[in-house]
PAKOLKOL-355233 format. One line per 3 residues: number of its first residue (from 1); for each residue x, y, z of N, C-alpha, C. Coordinates in Angstrom, 3 decimals, padded with zeros to 6 digits. Last residue first. Layout:
N
NUM	X,Y,Z,X,Y,Z,X,Y,Z | ...
This chain:
54
54	-032.563,018.510,-011.391,-032.659,019.160,-010.065,-033.275,020.520,-010.168 | -032.131,017.604,-013.894,-033.369,017.181,-013.230,-033.572,017.884,-011.897 | -029.622,018.457,-014.580,-030.749,019.093,-015.263,-032.081,018.706,-014.629
51	-027.944,016.794,-013.165,-028.067,018.175,-012.713,-029.260,018.867,-013.386 | -028.143,014.475,-014.720,-028.640,014.454,-013.342,-028.847,015.875,-012.823 | -026.852,015.361,-017.039,-028.266,014.964,-017.098,-028.867,014.976,-015.702
48	-024.271,015.808,-016.019,-025.033,016.897,-016.639,-026.509,016.589,-016.677 | -023.563,013.229,-015.169,-023.655,014.307,-014.183,-024.452,015.486,-014.735 | -023.471,011.985,-017.666,-024.459,011.542,-016.675,-024.642,012.602,-015.599
45	-021.289,013.343,-018.779,-022.615,013.464,-019.383,-023.712,013.043,-018.412 | -019.207,012.457,-017.087,-019.545,013.879,-017.160,-020.936,014.090,-017.748 | -019.224,009.721,-017.669,-019.519,010.183,-016.309,-019.907,011.655,-016.302
42	-018.375,009.761,-020.317,-019.708,009.272,-019.989,-020.130,009.736,-018.599 | -015.763,010.684,-020.028,-016.731,011.461,-020.808,-018.155,011.053,-020.468 | -014.697,008.573,-018.482,-014.673,009.947,-017.990,-015.704,010.799,-018.714
39	-015.065,006.383,-020.197,-015.690,006.401,-018.876,-015.747,007.804,-018.302 | -013.433,007.019,-022.348,-014.875,006.936,-022.551,-015.606,007.024,-021.218 | -010.942,006.827,-021.091,-011.368,008.074,-021.714,-012.881,008.109,-021.872
36	-011.021,004.149,-020.294,-010.785,005.197,-019.302,-011.264,006.547,-019.845 | -011.379,002.810,-022.686,-012.428,002.750,-021.672,-012.253,003.842,-020.624 | -008.898,003.429,-023.903,-010.161,003.856,-024.498,-011.287,003.854,-023.497
33	-007.097,002.148,-022.206,-007.013,003.601,-022.383,-008.314,004.145,-022.966 | -007.955,-000.506,-022.589,-007.994,000.102,-021.250,-007.959,001.627,-021.359 | -007.412,-000.802,-025.318,-008.781,-000.938,-024.813,-008.913,-000.278,-023.439
30	-004.638,-000.524,-025.389,-005.472,000.436,-026.113,-006.915,000.386,-025.612 | -003.903,-002.790,-023.895,-003.541,-001.455,-023.420,-004.390,-000.390,-024.094 | -004.849,-004.803,-025.588,-005.407,-004.664,-024.245,-005.101,-003.283,-023.667
27	-003.152,-004.390,-027.786,-004.601,-004.214,-027.938,-005.252,-004.018,-026.575 | -000.681,-005.050,-026.607,-000.913,-003.705,-027.138,-002.396,-003.413,-027.302 | -001.138,-007.754,-025.981,-000.852,-006.804,-024.905,-001.079,-005.365,-025.378
24	-001.439,-008.810,-028.557,-002.551,-008.873,-027.609,-002.353,-007.884,-026.461 | 001.160,-008.411,-029.531,000.033,-007.713,-030.163,-001.168,-007.695,-029.219 | 002.527,-010.183,-027.816,002.865,-008.758,-027.827,001.724,-007.935,-028.431
21	001.371,-012.609,-028.539,001.239,-012.137,-027.161,001.528,-010.643,-027.076 | 002.232,-012.792,-031.199,000.799,-012.695,-030.900,000.563,-012.177,-029.479 | 004.991,-013.028,-030.739,004.464,-011.879,-031.485,002.981,-011.695,-031.218
18	005.101,-015.464,-029.390,005.551,-014.248,-028.709,005.021,-013.000,-029.417 | 004.225,-017.172,-031.411,003.451,-017.043,-030.186,003.830,-015.771,-029.436 | 006.324,-016.892,-033.248,004.963,-016.505,-033.617,004.100,-016.290,-032.392
15	008.488,-017.977,-031.790,008.497,-016.576,-032.185,007.097,-016.090,-032.537 | 008.446,-020.667,-031.389,007.946,-019.817,-030.316,007.857,-018.354,-030.692 | 009.615,-021.571,-033.803,008.271,-021.986,-033.424,007.673,-021.058,-032.367
12	012.104,-021.279,-034.865,011.262,-020.087,-034.817,009.833,-020.423,-034.411 | 015.468,-022.250,-034.403,014.052,-022.601,-034.296,013.225,-021.326,-034.150 | 018.090,-021.465,-034.253,017.404,-021.254,-035.529,015.940,-021.658,-035.491
9	019.127,-022.074,-031.767,019.081,-020.666,-032.163,018.357,-020.419,-033.478 | 018.927,-024.883,-031.725,018.235,-024.080,-030.708,018.085,-022.632,-031.170 | 020.613,-025.622,-033.830,019.188,-025.935,-033.887,018.400,-025.065,-032.908
6	023.113,-024.818,-032.864,022.600,-024.210,-034.091,021.087,-024.433,-034.206 | 023.333,-026.553,-030.689,023.318,-025.102,-030.483,022.731,-024.395,-031.696 | 023.413,-029.013,-032.051,022.345,-028.733,-031.085,022.217,-027.234,-030.846
3	025.802,-028.720,-033.502,024.539,-028.921,-034.220,023.349,-028.603,-033.310 | 027.674,-028.556,-031.473,027.480,-027.401,-032.349,026.157,-027.507,-033.096 | 027.504,-031.150,-030.462,027.126,-030.024,-029.618,026.847,-028.784,-030.467
């Protein structure tokens, strides 16, 4: 039983996958924040161009 417990706590196969998932989540969060900022700036520029045609 002790050997099984020791094996379970020393396996690191899933650790790499968890790290990649964490990095992917951080990248996705940065992309969403970037698109939100870019979308706001782009919307303002489009409004300026549209107002110049009036």
